[in-house]
Backbone as ProteinMPNN parsed JSONL, in Angstrom:
{"seq_chain_A": "MSDTKKDNFYWPDVSTIESAKAATKGSMFVALFVATVTAAFALYGMYNDPILGIDAWAFVDSFIFILIAFGIWKLSRFAATFGLIFYIIEQVSMFITNPSVPFLAILFIVILIGGVRGTFSYHKLKNQTVEVSEPVV", "coords_chain_A": {"N_chain_A": [[28.707, 11.84, 13.461], [26.935, 9.99, 11.078], [27.027, 9.623, 7.46], [24.934, 8.383, 6.26], [21.46, 8.267, 5.511], [18.846, 8.473, 7.92], [16.638, 5.81, 8.465], [13.179, 6.022, 7.941], [9.774, 5.311, 8.487], [7.698, 6.738, 7.375], [8.575, 8.285, 5.227], [10.321, 6.745, 3.292], [13.719, 6.008, 2.239], [14.475, 5.775, -1.144], [16.575, 5.462, -2.862], [18.222, 3.433, -3.704], [18.149, 0.148, -5.216], [17.668, -1.849, -3.318], [16.691, -0.372, -1.112], [14.418, 0.688, -2.261], [12.905, -1.614, -2.702], [12.535, -2.322, -0.026], [10.951, -0.204, 0.815], [8.538, -0.805, -0.333], [7.59, -2.916, 1.138], [6.289, -2.134, 3.541], [3.996, -1.007, 2.504], [2.83, -3.232, 1.323], [2.241, -4.751, 3.619], [0.391, -3.07, 4.842], [-1.72, -3.239, 2.996], [-2.356, -5.964, 3.291], [-3.127, -5.954, 5.99], [-5.365, -4.25, 5.909], [-7.007, -5.802, 4.264], [-7.421, -8.026, 5.917], [-8.68, -6.919, 8.232], [-10.929, -5.799, 7.033], [-12.178, -8.119, 6.056], [-12.744, -9.35, 8.489], [-14.586, -7.526, 9.645], [-16.567, -7.755, 7.701], [-17.321, -10.403, 7.985], [-18.333, -10.313, 10.588], [-20.415, -8.518, 10.089], [-22.088, -10.075, 8.546], [-23.528, -11.679, 10.268], [-24.422, -10.128, 12.34], [-25.465, -6.807, 13.36], [-24.275, -4.579, 10.952], [-21.098, -2.986, 11.283], [-20.274, 0.343, 10.912], [-21.592, 0.241, 8.496], [-20.514, -1.868, 7.109], [-20.885, -4.785, 5.434], [-21.494, -8.123, 4.177], [-20.727, -7.681, 1.548], [-18.321, -6.447, 1.696], [-16.381, -8.338, 1.558], [-15.587, -8.431, -1.049], [-14.071, -6.083, -1.3], [-12.056, -6.805, 0.472], [-10.881, -8.964, -0.875], [-9.922, -7.589, -3.119], [-7.962, -6.004, -1.9], [-6.225, -8.025, -1.116], [-5.311, -8.871, -3.616], [-4.059, -6.493, -4.358], [-2.006, -6.375, -2.437], [-0.541, -8.643, -3.222], [0.264, -7.805, -5.779], [1.865, -5.598, -5.089], [3.845, -6.933, -3.708], [5.023, -8.205, -5.851], [6.204, -6.027, -6.928], [4.714, -4.252, -8.527], [3.919, -1.352, -10.218], [1.397, -0.487, -10.98], [-0.281, -1.876, -9.175], [0.518, -0.769, -6.708], [-0.115, 1.952, -7.062], [-2.863, 1.79, -7.686], [-3.731, 0.63, -5.313], [-3.253, 2.688, -3.44], [-4.992, 4.7, -4.433], [-7.468, 3.343, -4.347], [-7.672, 2.831, -1.593], [-7.828, 5.45, -0.599], [-10.245, 6.243, -1.759], [-11.974, 4.457, -0.455], [-11.674, 5.389, 2.18], [-12.664, 8.008, 1.97], [-15.294, 7.409, 1.337], [-16.063, 6.137, 3.727], [-15.729, 8.308, 5.415], [-17.77, 9.987, 4.611], [-20.045, 8.678, 5.572], [-19.407, 8.462, 8.266], [-18.255, 10.992, 9.78], [-15.222, 11.342, 10.673], [-11.727, 11.585, 11.18], [-9.569, 9.208, 11.26], [-6.438, 8.609, 12.838], [-4.981, 6.385, 12.075], [-5.784, 5.892, 9.422], [-4.663, 8.063, 8.041], [-1.971, 7.563, 8.53], [-1.71, 5.09, 7.184], [-2.178, 5.935, 4.549], [0.081, 7.511, 4.095], [2.076, 5.533, 4.291], [1.309, 3.903, 2.14], [1.799, 5.702, 0.07], [4.571, 5.713, 0.232], [5.018, 3.127, -0.7], [4.214, 3.39, -3.377], [6.136, 5.225, -4.244], [8.376, 3.592, -3.849], [7.99, 1.422, -5.672], [7.986, 2.731, -8.169], [10.534, 3.902, -8.116], [12.122, 1.604, -7.908], [11.753, 0.353, -10.445], [12.756, 2.347, -12.11], [15.449, 2.52, -11.243], [16.242, -0.104, -11.751], [16.08, -0.224, -14.538], [18.07, 1.626, -15.158], [20.376, 0.307, -14.28], [20.413, -1.832, -16.029], [20.833, -0.585, -18.481], [23.416, 0.419, -18.066], [24.9, -1.893, -17.697], [24.814, -3.175, -20.144], [26.716, -4.436, -22.852], [28.865, -2.564, -24.999], [28.621, -2.538, -28.434]], "CA_chain_A": [[27.441, 11.637, 12.787], [27.181, 9.265, 9.83], [26.515, 10.238, 6.244], [23.758, 7.672, 5.776], [20.175, 8.813, 5.933], [18.11, 7.66, 8.879], [15.441, 5.181, 7.916], [11.924, 6.342, 8.586], [8.701, 4.566, 7.837], [6.737, 7.596, 6.709], [9.132, 8.761, 3.966], [11.513, 5.903, 3.185], [14.725, 6.257, 1.216], [14.265, 4.915, -2.314], [17.66, 5.809, -3.773], [18.857, 2.213, -4.202], [17.181, -0.915, -5.512], [17.326, -2.528, -2.059], [15.839, 0.491, -0.291], [13.13, 0.806, -2.95], [12.171, -2.843, -2.37], [12.153, -2.248, 1.384], [9.87, 0.776, 0.946], [7.273, -1.409, -0.758], [7.139, -3.915, 2.12], [5.301, -1.528, 4.43], [2.77, -0.852, 1.73], [2.244, -4.563, 1.177], [1.664, -5.14, 4.902], [-0.817, -2.261, 5.041], [-2.781, -3.837, 2.172], [-2.763, -7.214, 3.949], [-3.836, -5.603, 7.223], [-6.686, -3.73, 5.522], [-7.775, -6.952, 3.776], [-7.786, -8.857, 7.066], [-9.657, -6.215, 9.067], [-12.158, -5.688, 6.245], [-12.816, -9.444, 6.062], [-13.28, -9.588, 9.84], [-15.806, -6.721, 9.77], [-17.569, -8.321, 6.792], [-17.806, -11.631, 8.63], [-19.181, -9.876, 11.692], [-21.611, -7.896, 9.52], [-22.983, -11.094, 7.982], [-24.331, -12.332, 11.307], [-24.856, -9.13, 13.318], [-25.648, -5.487, 12.753], [-23.005, -4.134, 10.361], [-20.36, -1.879, 11.892], [-19.971, 1.365, 9.905], [-22.204, -0.126, 7.226], [-19.725, -2.909, 6.442], [-21.603, -6.05, 5.436], [-20.83, -9.208, 3.449], [-20.157, -7.181, 0.296], [-16.956, -5.986, 1.958], [-15.454, -9.408, 1.173], [-15.057, -8.04, -2.359], [-12.98, -5.143, -1.004], [-10.977, -7.57, 1.092], [-10.211, -9.713, -1.947], [-9.182, -6.61, -3.924], [-6.751, -5.64, -1.162], [-5.299, -9.157, -1.197], [-4.69, -8.763, -4.938], [-3.159, -5.337, -4.309], [-0.818, -6.783, -1.671], [0.239, -9.542, -4.072], [0.876, -6.985, -6.816], [2.946, -4.821, -4.487], [4.907, -7.906, -3.435], [5.682, -8.417, -7.145], [6.742, -4.71, -7.288], [3.897, -3.683, -9.588], [3.583, 0.066, -10.07], [-0.052, -0.38, -11.08], [-0.89, -2.338, -7.923], [0.8, 0.205, -5.655], [-0.886, 3.165, -7.339], [-4.274, 1.448, -7.538], [-3.968, 0.42, -3.887], [-3.342, 3.995, -2.799], [-6.225, 5.366, -4.88], [-8.607, 2.58, -3.84], [-7.751, 3.056, -0.155], [-8.319, 6.815, -0.383], [-11.674, 6.232, -2.091], [-12.656, 3.773, 0.648], [-11.675, 6.262, 3.354], [-13.596, 9.108, 1.702], [-16.63, 6.823, 1.461], [-16.34, 5.959, 5.16], [-15.809, 9.639, 6.012], [-19.091, 10.533, 4.299], [-21.027, 8.069, 6.474], [-18.982, 8.656, 9.643], [-17.261, 12.064, 9.647], [-14.086, 11.406, 11.592], [-10.484, 11.305, 10.467], [-8.734, 8.42, 12.16], [-4.994, 8.738, 12.669], [-4.487, 5.198, 11.376], [-6.025, 6.055, 7.984], [-3.651, 8.993, 7.531], [-0.707, 6.825, 8.57], [-1.737, 4.108, 6.103], [-2.036, 6.652, 3.276], [1.49, 7.883, 3.98], [2.829, 4.306, 4.015], [0.986, 3.506, 0.771], [2.554, 6.606, -0.81], [5.927, 5.169, 0.23], [5.024, 1.969, -1.592], [4.181, 3.903, -4.76], [7.48, 5.754, -4.495], [9.309, 2.471, -3.924], [7.839, 0.652, -6.914], [8.45, 3.534, -9.305], [11.982, 4.039, -8.009], [12.712, 0.297, -8.213], [11.783, 0.137, -11.894], [13.668, 3.336, -12.695], [16.821, 2.117, -10.931], [16.507, -1.368, -12.437], [16.33, 0.106, -15.94], [19.355, 2.303, -15.237], [21.457, -0.674, -14.146], [20.417, -2.642, -17.252], [21.475, 0.233, -19.523], [24.832, 0.539, -17.767], [25.584, -3.19, -17.799], [24.807, -3.697, -21.502], [28.007, -4.22, -23.501], [28.865, -1.696, -26.17], [28.988, -3.339, -29.607]], "C_chain_A": [[27.715, 10.984, 11.436], [26.541, 9.988, 8.646], [25.263, 9.55, 5.721], [22.497, 8.315, 6.328], [19.55, 7.879, 6.96], [16.899, 7.058, 8.17], [14.228, 5.694, 8.674], [10.803, 5.7, 7.786], [7.764, 5.465, 7.058], [7.27, 8.222, 5.422], [10.434, 8.002, 3.73], [12.452, 6.346, 2.063], [14.489, 5.275, 0.07], [15.377, 5.144, -3.342], [18.434, 4.603, -4.294], [17.784, 1.168, -4.459], [16.73, -1.601, -4.223], [16.406, -1.672, -1.194], [14.466, 0.697, -0.942], [12.274, -0.433, -2.672], [11.673, -2.799, -0.926], [10.99, -1.282, 1.593], [8.527, 0.172, 0.559], [6.731, -2.397, 0.272], [6.086, -3.354, 3.073], [3.957, -1.386, 3.76], [2.059, -2.19, 1.563], [1.577, -5.003, 2.482], [0.418, -4.33, 5.241], [-1.97, -2.866, 4.251], [-3.273, -5.146, 2.786], [-3.555, -6.942, 5.225], [-5.249, -5.121, 6.908], [-7.568, -4.879, 5.035], [-8.274, -7.799, 4.943], [-8.864, -8.195, 7.92], [-10.992, -6.081, 8.33], [-12.903, -7.021, 6.226], [-13.425, -9.747, 7.428], [-14.574, -8.795, 10.054], [-16.919, -7.262, 8.877], [-18.172, -9.583, 7.397], [-18.731, -11.289, 9.795], [-20.503, -9.31, 11.163], [-22.582, -8.88, 8.905], [-23.956, -11.624, 9.025], [-24.88, -11.369, 12.354], [-25.16, -7.83, 12.588], [-24.308, -5.01, 12.21], [-22.394, -2.95, 11.11], [-19.943, -0.941, 10.769], [-20.518, 1.003, 8.527], [-21.457, -1.209, 6.466], [-20.471, -4.235, 6.581], [-20.835, -7.073, 4.604], [-20.213, -8.752, 2.129], [-18.715, -6.701, 0.481], [-15.931, -7.091, 1.691], [-14.838, -9.114, -0.198], [-13.889, -7.073, -2.167], [-11.781, -5.878, -0.414], [-10.171, -8.343, 0.039], [-9.39, -8.776, -2.832], [-7.898, -6.21, -3.205], [-5.752, -6.79, -1.097], [-4.579, -9.137, -2.542], [-3.705, -7.592, -4.995], [-1.879, -5.7, -3.569], [0.071, -7.708, -2.496], [0.954, -8.755, -5.174], [2.027, -6.148, -6.279], [4.125, -5.731, -4.168], [5.705, -8.199, -4.708], [6.242, -7.114, -7.718], [6.024, -4.078, -8.48], [3.571, -2.224, -9.289], [2.079, 0.266, -10.109], [-0.713, -0.763, -9.762], [-0.679, -1.325, -6.803], [-0.041, 1.467, -5.836], [-2.381, 2.911, -7.154], [-4.625, 1.248, -6.063], [-4.117, 1.727, -3.138], [-4.662, 4.677, -3.153], [-7.462, 4.67, -4.304], [-8.782, 2.805, -2.336], [-8.289, 4.452, 0.148], [-9.817, 6.892, -0.679], [-12.477, 5.568, -0.973], [-12.751, 4.678, 1.88], [-12.62, 7.45, 3.169], [-15.032, 8.608, 1.843], [-17.007, 6.626, 2.933], [-16.487, 7.306, 5.851], [-17.186, 10.258, 5.776], [-20.142, 9.973, 5.254], [-20.697, 8.315, 7.943], [-17.882, 9.714, 9.661], [-16.26, 12.124, 10.802], [-12.85, 11.057, 10.783], [-9.578, 10.518, 11.414], [-7.249, 8.568, 11.809], [-4.439, 7.58, 11.852], [-4.673, 5.315, 9.866], [-4.991, 6.983, 7.363], [-2.291, 8.307, 7.49], [-0.633, 5.817, 7.431], [-1.57, 4.777, 4.739], [-0.575, 7.033, 3.059], [2.35, 6.659, 3.651], [2.559, 3.817, 2.595], [1.673, 4.419, -0.246], [4.008, 6.15, -0.891], [6.056, 3.95, -0.667], [4.997, 2.367, -3.057], [5.559, 4.435, -5.131], [8.49, 4.618, -4.685], [9.203, 1.695, -5.223], [8.328, 1.44, -8.125], [9.972, 3.681, -9.292], [12.682, 2.728, -8.354], [12.834, 0.099, -9.721], [12.714, 1.128, -12.594], [15.12, 2.915, -12.474], [17.201, 0.817, -11.636], [16.82, -1.117, -13.902], [17.67, 0.811, -16.112], [20.507, 1.312, -15.142], [21.534, -1.569, -15.368], [21.125, -1.872, -18.36], [22.977, 0.313, -19.308], [25.562, -0.777, -18.006], [25.566, -3.777, -19.204], [26.144, -3.435, -22.192], [27.843, -3.346, -24.746], [29.386, -2.526, -27.359], [29.612, -2.481, -30.668]], "O_chain_A": [[28.635, 11.392, 10.728], [25.656, 10.83, 8.8], [24.596, 10.077, 4.83], [22.468, 8.83, 7.445], [19.702, 6.659, 6.886], [16.229, 7.722, 7.379], [14.247, 5.789, 9.901], [10.883, 5.568, 6.565], [7.087, 4.988, 6.148], [6.471, 8.656, 4.592], [11.52, 8.542, 3.941], [12.037, 6.966, 1.084], [14.324, 4.077, 0.3], [15.148, 5.033, -4.547], [19.222, 4.737, -5.23], [16.656, 1.287, -3.982], [15.548, -1.9, -4.057], [15.45, -2.182, -0.609], [13.466, 0.861, -0.242], [11.07, -0.323, -2.437], [10.541, -3.185, -0.637], [10.138, -1.512, 2.451], [7.489, 0.593, 1.069], [5.534, -2.685, 0.277], [5.102, -4.027, 3.378], [2.912, -1.614, 4.37], [0.834, -2.268, 1.652], [0.48, -5.562, 2.462], [-0.509, -4.85, 5.861], [-3.078, -2.995, 4.772], [-4.475, -5.41, 2.8], [-4.541, -7.625, 5.505], [-6.212, -5.53, 7.556], [-8.755, -4.924, 5.361], [-9.425, -8.236, 4.95], [-9.847, -8.837, 8.289], [-12.056, -6.23, 8.93], [-14.126, -7.048, 6.363], [-14.503, -10.335, 7.511], [-15.548, -9.331, 10.583], [-18.089, -7.229, 9.259], [-19.381, -9.802, 7.329], [-19.784, -11.904, 9.962], [-21.57, -9.583, 11.711], [-23.765, -8.575, 8.751], [-25.088, -11.979, 8.696], [-25.716, -11.756, 13.17], [-25.118, -7.764, 11.359], [-23.307, -5.032, 12.927], [-23.102, -2.029, 11.517], [-19.334, -1.37, 9.789], [-19.965, 1.416, 7.508], [-21.742, -1.444, 5.291], [-20.667, -4.742, 7.685], [-19.642, -6.896, 4.355], [-19.271, -9.377, 1.643], [-17.977, -6.568, -0.495], [-14.735, -6.812, 1.608], [-13.703, -9.504, -0.47], [-12.842, -7.226, -2.796], [-10.634, -5.599, -0.764], [-8.941, -8.364, 0.07], [-8.286, -9.127, -3.25], [-6.85, -6.089, -3.84], [-4.546, -6.551, -1.029], [-3.37, -9.361, -2.602], [-2.644, -7.695, -5.61], [-0.784, -5.369, -4.025], [1.294, -7.577, -2.475], [2.122, -9.014, -5.464], [3.053, -6.004, -6.944], [5.278, -5.337, -4.341], [6.916, -8.416, -4.651], [6.703, -7.088, -8.859], [6.65, -3.449, -9.333], [3.017, -1.903, -8.237], [1.537, 1.085, -9.367], [-1.603, -0.06, -9.283], [-1.599, -1.053, -6.033], [-0.611, 1.986, -4.876], [-3.082, 3.716, -6.541], [-5.699, 1.654, -5.619], [-5.003, 1.866, -2.295], [-5.366, 5.173, -2.273], [-8.388, 5.329, -3.832], [-9.907, 2.953, -1.856], [-9.112, 4.619, 1.048], [-10.568, 7.529, 0.059], [-13.537, 6.061, -0.59], [-13.788, 4.724, 2.542], [-13.301, 7.852, 4.113], [-15.883, 9.299, 2.401], [-18.134, 6.915, 3.334], [-17.286, 7.438, 6.779], [-17.707, 10.968, 6.635], [-21.029, 10.701, 5.698], [-21.599, 8.373, 8.778], [-16.702, 9.378, 9.567], [-16.442, 12.862, 11.77], [-12.931, 10.311, 9.807], [-8.903, 11.098, 12.266], [-6.872, 8.64, 10.639], [-3.536, 7.764, 11.035], [-3.808, 4.881, 9.105], [-4.497, 6.713, 6.269], [-1.546, 8.456, 6.522], [0.404, 5.702, 6.778], [-0.889, 4.238, 3.866], [-0.055, 6.891, 1.952], [3.255, 6.745, 2.821], [3.479, 3.364, 1.915], [2.085, 3.956, -1.31], [4.612, 6.194, -1.962], [7.082, 3.759, -1.32], [5.675, 1.758, -3.885], [6.084, 4.132, -6.203], [9.346, 4.677, -5.568], [10.223, 1.344, -5.817], [8.999, 0.894, -9.0], [10.618, 3.593, -10.336], [13.719, 2.735, -9.018], [13.895, -0.279, -10.216], [13.384, 0.773, -13.564], [15.928, 2.948, -13.403], [18.342, 0.65, -12.067], [17.732, -1.733, -14.453], [18.341, 0.607, -17.123], [21.507, 1.456, -15.845], [22.621, -2.029, -15.718], [21.929, -2.444, -19.098], [23.738, 0.279, -20.275], [26.705, -0.784, -18.462], [26.235, -4.782, -19.449], [26.658, -2.318, -22.124], [26.826, -3.391, -25.437], [30.455, -3.132, -27.286], [29.985, -2.984, -31.728]]}, "name": "protein", "num_of_chains": 1, "seq": "MSDTKKDNFYWPDVSTIESAKAATKGSMFVALFVATVTAAFALYGMYNDPILGIDAWAFVDSFIFILIAFGIWKLSRFAATFGLIFYIIEQVSMFITNPSVPFLAILFIVILIGGVRGTFSYHKLKNQTVEVSEPVV"}
């Protein structure tokens, strides 16, 4: 049995800079997926009866998730944290109108938490390597 930790998507290893970056990728893809699906439902809602109350105004949410994905791609702690909070707020809002807890929403929340962990760990580890590599004068 090896000493390395097994990679898992629901609680990724963030102990190195590379693994912290990798942990944020899932979060970025979740934000892009949510943006795409939200835009598709908004487009459908513009011309037909809205599904789950999603109409053309959901394009704003879609654009916000695109910005969140871009921020996570740039390893922004704010974007990752805001993305998690915004997604939870969106899910609570949908839960109020349609009381069901979809498995996918819970999975996405866990992946977004991994992205938050990854961005914070990346910046912490990056600062530690800068302090170590600075020459002593």
